[in-house]
NUVEXFI-544688 format. One record per residue (C-alpha): residue number from 1; residue in three letters; x, y, z. Coordinates in Angstrom, 2 decimals. Layout:
BEGIN
     i    aa         X         Y         Z
   NUM   Ala         X         Y         Z
...
This chain:
BEGIN
     i    aa         X         Y         Z
     1   Met     89.96    122.73    104.36
     2   Ile     92.85    122.05    102.00
     3   Arg     93.36    118.59    100.57
     4   Glu     95.39    116.32    102.81
     5   Leu     98.93    116.31    101.51
     6   Ser     99.13    112.54    102.07
     7   Glu     96.79    112.12     99.10
     8   Val     99.14    113.84     96.65
     9   Lys    100.70    111.51     94.09
    10   Tyr    103.96    112.36     92.36
    11   Ser    104.97    111.42     88.83
    12   Met    107.48    112.48     86.21
    13   Leu    107.49    113.82     82.66
    14   Glu    110.28    112.80     80.31
    15   Leu    111.30    114.56     77.09
    16   Ala    114.35    112.35     76.47
    17   Phe    116.74    115.28     76.18
    18   Val    119.84    114.64     74.10
    19   Asn    122.96    115.95     75.79
    20   Glu    125.78    117.68     74.01
    21   Gly    128.27    115.00     72.97
    22   Ser    125.87    112.07     73.33
    23   Gln    123.80    109.96     70.92
    24   Val    120.06    109.28     70.79
    25   Lys    120.59    105.61     71.66
    26   Glu    122.37    106.68     74.84
    27   Thr    119.47    108.99     75.64
    28   Phe    116.98    106.13     75.32
    29   Ala    119.11    103.94     77.62
    30   Asn    119.20    106.74     80.21
    31   Thr    115.43    107.19     79.88
    32   Leu    114.79    103.53     80.60
    33   Glu    117.20    103.48     83.54
    34   Leu    115.45    106.53     84.96
    35   Ala    112.01    104.94     84.52
    36   Gln    113.16    101.84     86.39
    37   Leu    114.58    104.00     89.17
    38   Val    111.48    106.16     89.68
    39   Glu    109.32    103.04     89.66
    40   Ser    111.37    101.69     92.56
    41   Leu    111.06    105.07     94.32
    42   Gly    107.26    105.08     94.27
    43   Tyr    106.51    107.50     91.45
    44   His    102.98    106.99     90.18
    45   Arg    103.42    107.66     86.44
    46   Phe    106.14    108.00     83.84
    47   Trp    104.87    110.16     80.99
    48   Leu    106.63    110.91     77.72
    49   Ala    106.10    114.13     75.77
    50   Glu    105.78    114.47     72.00
    51   His    108.12    116.84     70.17
    52   His    109.37    116.98     66.58
    53   Asn    112.30    118.48     64.65
    54   Ser    114.33    119.24     67.80
    55   Ile    117.90    117.95     67.92
    56   Asn    117.82    118.01     71.73
    57   Ile    114.55    116.08     72.26
    58   Ala    114.23    112.41     71.31
    59   Ser    110.62    111.74     72.38
    60   Ser    109.22    111.99     68.85
    61   Ala    107.74    108.51     68.35
    62   Thr    105.96    108.70     71.69
    63   Ser    103.85    105.56     71.53
    64   Ile    106.89    103.45     70.63
    65   Leu    108.84    104.79     73.61
    66   Ile    105.85    104.12     75.86
    67   Gly    105.92    100.48     74.80
    68   Tyr    109.69    100.32     75.37
    69   Ile    109.34    101.68     78.91
    70   Ala    106.27     99.58     79.78
    71   Glu    107.95     96.39     78.54
    72   Asn    110.96     96.98     80.77
    73   Thr    109.16     98.09     83.94
    74   Lys    106.66     96.25     86.12
    75   Ser    104.09     98.44     87.82
    76   Ile    104.50    102.16     87.12
    77   Arg    101.86    103.73     84.88
    78   Val    103.32    104.77     81.52
    79   Gly    101.70    107.25     79.20
    80   Ser    101.75    110.28     76.96
    81   Gly    102.19    113.77     78.24
    82   Gly    101.01    114.00     75.65
    83   Ile    100.01    112.82     72.26
    84   Met     99.54    116.02     70.25
    85   Leu     96.27    115.03     68.65
    86   Pro     96.27    117.49     65.70
    87   Asn     99.35    115.56     64.47
    88   His     97.50    112.25     64.31
    89   Ser     94.47    110.38     63.10
    90   Pro     92.19    109.60     66.07
    91   Leu     91.70    106.10     64.65
    92   Ile     95.45    105.41     64.63
    93   Val     95.83    106.81     68.16
    94   Ala     93.05    104.49     69.37
    95   Glu     94.67    101.51     67.65
    96   Gln     98.12    102.28     69.08
    97   Phe     96.93    102.84     72.65
    98   Gly     94.42    100.02     72.48
    99   Thr     97.33     97.76     71.60
   100   Leu     99.45     99.18     74.43
   101   Gly     96.56     98.85     76.86
   102   Thr     96.10     95.20     75.91
   103   Leu     99.79     94.39     76.23
   104   Tyr    100.19     96.26     79.52
   105   Pro     96.76     96.23     81.18
   106   Asp     95.90     98.92     83.75
   107   Arg     99.24    100.65     83.18
   108   Ile     98.77    102.87     80.10
   109   Asp     97.60    106.52     80.15
   110   Leu     96.57    108.57     77.12
   111   Gly     97.20    112.27     77.63
   112   Leu     95.93    114.37     74.72
   113   Gly     97.07    117.88     73.81
   114   Arg     96.16    120.40     71.15
   115   Ala     99.56    122.01     70.46
   116   Pro    101.75    120.71     67.60
   117   Gly    104.88    120.20     69.68
   118   Thr    106.99    121.72     66.95
   119   Asp    107.33    124.62     64.52
   120   Ala    104.70    125.47     61.89
   121   Asp    106.59    124.05     58.90
   122   Thr    107.16    120.72     60.63
   123   Ala    103.56    120.60     61.83
   124   Asn    102.38    121.06     58.25
   125   Ala    104.71    118.28     57.14
   126   Ile    103.21    115.97     59.78
   127   Arg     99.59    116.65     58.91
   128   Ser     98.52    119.02     56.14
   129   Asp     95.06    119.59     57.63
   130   Arg     96.41    120.36     61.09
   131   Met     94.59    123.70     61.40
   132   Gln     91.26    121.98     60.87
   133   Ala     92.35    119.22     63.23
   134   Thr     93.20    121.82     65.89
   135   Ile     89.72    123.30     65.59
   136   Arg     88.23    119.81     65.75
   137   Phe     90.24    118.84     68.83
   138   Pro     87.16    118.34     71.07
   139   Asp     85.47    116.26     68.37
   140   Glu     88.59    114.17     67.82
   141   Val     88.84    113.48     71.56
   142   Ala     85.23    112.26     71.35
   143   Asp     86.18    110.11     68.34
   144   Ile     88.88    108.39     70.37
   145   Gln     86.46    107.81     73.24
   146   Gln     84.06    106.23     70.79
   147   Tyr     86.73    103.94     69.35
   148   Phe     87.50    102.68     72.88
   149   Ser     83.83    102.13     73.66
   150   Leu     82.18     98.72     73.35
   151   Asp     79.27    100.58     71.76
   152   Asn     81.44    101.10     68.68
   153   Val     81.03     97.49     67.57
   154   Gln     78.05     98.48     65.44
   155   Asn     79.86    101.30     63.63
   156   Lys     81.31    101.03     60.14
   157   Val     84.74    102.35     61.21
   158   Arg     86.21    100.49     64.18
   159   Ala     89.45    100.28     66.15
   160   Thr     88.88     96.67     67.11
   161   Val     92.03     96.41     69.23
   162   Ala     90.80     99.31     71.39
   163   Glu     87.15     98.39     72.02
   164   Gly     86.62     97.78     75.71
   165   Val     90.29     98.35     76.62
   166   Gln     90.73    100.44     79.75
   167   Val     93.05    103.33     78.83
   168   Pro     92.16    106.50     80.77
   169   Ile     92.21    109.76     78.83
   170   Tyr     93.65    112.97     80.26
   171   Ile     93.22    116.45     78.76
   172   Leu     96.50    118.34     78.66
   173   Gly     96.67    122.08     78.31
   174   Ser     98.12    125.46     79.12
   175   Ser     95.03    127.64     78.64
   176   Thr     91.49    128.19     79.81
   177   Asp     90.14    126.48     76.67
   178   Ser     91.64    123.15     77.73
   179   Ala     90.25    123.64     81.23
   180   Lys     86.74    124.16     79.87
   181   Leu     86.99    121.06     77.69
   182   Ala     88.28    118.83     80.50
   183   Ala     85.52    120.10     82.78
   184   Arg     82.79    119.56     80.18
   185   Leu     83.96    116.02     79.39
   186   Gly     84.46    115.10     83.04
   187   Leu     88.09    114.08     82.45
   188   Pro     91.24    114.57     84.54
   189   Tyr     93.19    117.70     83.67
   190   Ala     96.99    118.05     83.42
   191   Phe     98.26    121.62     83.22
   192   Ala    101.68    122.39     81.70
   193   Ser    102.64    124.73     84.53
   194   His    106.28    123.70     84.23
   195   Phe    106.59    126.12     81.29
   196   Ala    103.20    127.82     80.70
   197   Thr    102.28    129.62     83.90
   198   Ala    100.21    132.63     82.85
   199   His     96.77    131.00     82.94
   200   Phe     97.44    128.34     85.59
   201   His     95.29    129.65     88.42
   202   Glu     92.46    130.81     86.18
   203   Ala     92.39    127.47     84.34
   204   Leu     92.24    125.50     87.59
   205   Gln     89.44    127.69     88.88
   206   Ile     87.42    127.18     85.69
   207   Tyr     88.03    123.45     85.64
   208   Arg     86.99    122.95     89.23
   209   His     83.96    125.26     89.02
   210   Asp     82.63    123.91     85.71
   211   Phe     83.47    120.23     86.23
   212   Thr     80.70    117.82     85.22
   213   Pro     80.94    114.30     86.70
   214   Ser     81.19    111.56     84.09
   215   Gln     81.45    107.79     83.85
   216   Phe     85.22    108.31     83.97
   217   Leu     85.56    110.67     86.93
   218   Ser     83.27    111.73     89.77
   219   Gln     85.18    114.84     90.87
   220   Pro     87.92    117.11     89.45
   221   Tyr     91.43    115.72     89.28
   222   Val     94.33    118.10     88.64
   223   Ile     97.90    117.24     87.68
   224   Ala    100.35    120.17     87.70
   225   Gly    103.77    120.25     86.07
   226   Val    106.61    121.57     88.26
   227   Asn    110.32    121.93     87.48
   228   Val    112.35    120.38     90.28
   229   Ile    116.11    120.33     90.69
   230   Ala    117.14    118.88     94.02
   231   Ala    120.69    118.22     95.16
   232   Asp    122.57    117.56     98.38
   233   Thr    123.65    121.21     98.51
   234   Leu    122.14    124.48     97.34
   235   Glu    125.29    125.26     95.37
   236   Lys    125.10    121.95     93.50
   237   Ala    121.41    122.49     92.64
   238   Glu    122.08    125.99     91.32
   239   Met    124.89    124.67     89.15
   240   Met    122.61    121.95     87.75
   241   Phe    120.02    124.65     87.02
   242   Thr    122.39    126.44     84.61
   243   Ser    121.76    123.82     81.90
   244   Pro    117.97    124.41     81.70
   245   Ile    118.51    128.19     81.97
   246   Arg    120.64    128.06     78.82
   247   Met    118.03    125.81     77.19
   248   Val    115.32    128.42     77.87
   249   Met    117.58    131.21     76.62
   250   Asn    118.16    129.31     73.35
   251   Leu    114.42    128.73     73.05
   252   Phe    113.72    132.46     73.21
   253   Met    116.49    133.09     70.68
   254   Gly    115.09    130.49     68.27
   255   Lys    118.14    128.24     68.57
   256   Arg    118.05    124.45     68.58
   257   Glu    120.95    123.29     70.72
   258   Tyr    121.80    120.14     72.65
   259   Leu    121.46    120.25     76.43
   260   Thr    124.79    121.69     77.58
   261   Pro    126.91    120.85     80.64
   262   Pro    126.33    122.90     83.80
   263   Thr    128.60    125.75     84.83
   264   Gln    128.92    128.05     87.78
   265   Met    125.94    130.37     88.23
   266   Thr    127.36    133.51     86.60
   267   Ser    126.10    137.08     86.77
   268   Glu    125.02    136.71     83.13
   269   Leu    122.84    133.72     83.95
   270   Lys    121.38    135.52     86.95
   271   Ser    120.48    138.45     84.71
   272   Ile    118.77    136.03     82.30
   273   Leu    116.71    134.73     85.21
   274   Met    115.59    138.30     85.92
   275   Asn    114.11    138.67     82.42
   276   Pro    110.30    138.92     82.83
   277   Ser    109.60    136.33     80.12
   278   Val    112.06    133.86     81.62
   279   Gln    110.69    134.50     85.10
   280   Gln    107.19    133.82     83.86
   281   Met    108.21    130.61     82.12
   282   Leu    110.18    129.27     85.10
   283   Arg    107.78    130.56     87.75
   284   Phe    107.04    127.10     89.09
   285   Ser    110.62    125.93     89.42
   286   Val    111.91    124.51     92.69
   287   Val    115.70    124.50     92.92
   288   Gly    117.74    123.76     96.01
   289   Asp    118.78    121.32     98.66
   290   Lys    116.30    118.94    100.27
   291   Lys    115.14    121.41    102.91
   292   Lys    114.44    124.21    100.44
   293   Val    112.75    121.95     97.89
   294   Lys    110.51    120.50    100.58
   295   Glu    109.47    123.93    101.84
   296   Glu    108.66    125.23     98.36
   297   Thr    106.83    122.03     97.40
   298   Glu    104.66    122.24    100.52
   299   Lys    103.90    125.87     99.71
   300   Phe    102.91    125.02     96.13
   301   Leu    100.62    122.22     97.30
   302   Ala     99.00    124.35     99.98
   303   Glu     98.35    127.21     97.56
   304   Asn     97.09    125.17     94.60
   305   Lys     95.62    122.02     96.17
   306   Val     96.50    119.84     93.20
   307   Asp     95.95    116.09     93.25
   308   Glu     99.23    115.14     91.64
   309   Leu    102.61    116.67     90.80
   310   Met    104.21    115.96     87.43
   311   Val    107.90    116.55     88.06
   312   Val    110.20    117.76     85.29
   313   Thr    113.97    117.63     85.87
   314   Asn    115.96    118.60     82.80
   315   Thr    119.57    118.43     83.89
   316   Phe    122.70    117.37     82.04
   317   Asp    124.31    114.63     84.11
   318   Pro    122.20    111.44     84.34
   319   Gln    123.57    110.67     87.79
   320   Asp    122.66    114.14     89.09
   321   Arg    119.23    113.75     87.56
   322   Arg    118.64    110.41     89.24
   323   Arg    119.76    111.87     92.55
   324   Ser    117.28    114.74     92.15
   325   Tyr    114.38    112.33     91.59
   326   Gln    115.53    110.26     94.57
   327   Leu    115.61    113.30     96.85
   328   Phe    112.20    114.41     95.66
   329   Ser    110.78    110.98     96.40
   330   Glu    112.15    111.26     99.94
   331   Ile    110.56    114.71    100.21
   332   Met    107.15    113.47     99.07
   333   Asn    107.31    110.53    101.44
   334   Glu    107.94    112.98    104.27
   335   Ile    105.11    115.25    103.12
   336   Asn    102.79    112.26    102.77
   337   Gly    103.79    110.94    106.17
   338   Ile    105.22    107.69    104.86
């Protein structure tokens, strides 16, 4: 039996993309407005990613943005998708999220990832021992768990603002290594299938097969990232999709560019979509009108039986983006029988 679709939560991941011709302050205002909208639409979480040295991504100081969103919303869970742990001291992460968890109780999530979220030179500038930190990722996750534990009161090094604060930890990943770690620790697992698709099915199989129940979680819990661009017409959705296509093309070419306005879907863009690397990266992308998006979403859920969808909609126009999240909420309500 597949999992009842009515049990599937839906959430969103925000990178705070900076549009061509706009300022970072404007991006932050749009991010907050979007968070308030998706809260009203029934989205379960609003997660912010961590990236550095990218002119088109403003979610660099992730914990600060989490506080900004949590302060100006009421009920939606707000968290990191994720904190790239090799960039940070586990003690500081525990102190930051312990503070957030105290200020906004039962609303803060701590998603932890191993990747740097940037290029090698920038990663080295962030933390000179990052390679050792990457190797120690499982141990540093355990360090953070210890800092949050009441048992840590007897230790010499303490994060006093975190002890006993309820901030659930999620393991983020795009490989089988992250799946094994999440399974061994008995933690929920969020897979970055919105851009890293190659190991998705294998990682989910490993996680579910090897999962060990813990004090945090009694059975596996999978969150899957999916790119969604929904519009009132298929033609409108395809036009909106041209902005992220160009973003992916620039990524492969090593260019850092602002998110550009949409255009008509040209033969050149269609040929880019046919590139095997681009196809692989955008494999789990749902683009279309409400009917098409609903059909493809139902298919994805039936095939992968995930517990929660983490929706990513990187489009240029804020109004189009809000409309896409609104349509997807309607779709999930229909799927869930609400």
